[in-house]
N, C-alpha and C positions, 0 to 999 in steps of 0.2 A: 635808598628807595626802599620803603618798606610795604607788604603786604598787611593792610590793617585791618579787612574784613573779606570773608570769603563766606557766599550763598551757594547753597547747589539746591538744584530741582531734580531729584530723581524721575529715571524714568524706566519702562520696562518695555525695551524693546532689545533683537538679537543682537546688535553691535555695542549699539547709544546706549549706553547707563545713567546719563545726567547731563543736565547745562551746568554750568557755573557763572558767575560773577562776582566778580575781583576786586577790593579798590586800594588803588597805594594810595599812603600816607595822607589819610583822609579826604583826598581831594580829587583823583581819577579813577573812574569807572572803567573796568572792560568788562561786557556780558559775552554771549554765548561762546565759552569755552566750553567744550565737550568732555564728558568722560566716555572714554573708549574702549570696552573689552578686546585686546586683541588678540594675537597668540602667544604672547608672553607674559599675559596680564592685563591690568588695567595700566590706560595713557590718559594723559590730558593733550587734545587738539587743539589749537589755538583757532581765536575765529576767524573765517574764512567766507569768500565768497567765489562763485563760481564764473569765470570768464566764459566768452562769448565761445571759443575752445573746447567748452569741456572742463576744462581743467579746472582747478580751485587753488584760490591765491590767499596765503593768510593776512588779514585785515590790518595785525596787530600781534606781535610776537617777543619774544626776549632776543637781547641781540649777544647774549652769552648763556654757556654753561651751569652758570651760578644761579642765573636767574631762572633759565627753564627749570631747574632741578627745584627749587623754591617753589614755585610756582604748582607744581606737578605734587608736591610733597603737601603744599598746604591744603590742594584744591581735593587729592586723595582723601586725605587725614580727615577733611572736612564731608565728603560723600559717606565712607565707611560709618561717621557719627550719625548722619541723616538717615540712612539704613536703619543702625538700629535703635534711631527714634522713632520711625516709620514715619518719614516726610521732611520736607528741607531744613538745613539746617545751618545758622549765622555764628560766625567763629568772630569774635570783636576781640583784639587785639592792638590793647596800646600801652606802649612802653613808653 
């Protein structure tokens, strides 16, 4: 499974720094990933839903550390490029 597109939408909030949409194999989209500023730098949070008890549960998430790292690397790279360009950024990769 390959990440074929990343779109990032920066925001100016205290901890929330942006939203991202990623596409896998040009045929499956996951929206509402979040770029968060944490104590040890930026990280990517998966889309989640608030439960009745007030906790959050991921709606979609990687099942292994390799895919989590790949997603985080691509999203954070696109986020940094979007900041440099002053807006949202699309990253198309077709191999």
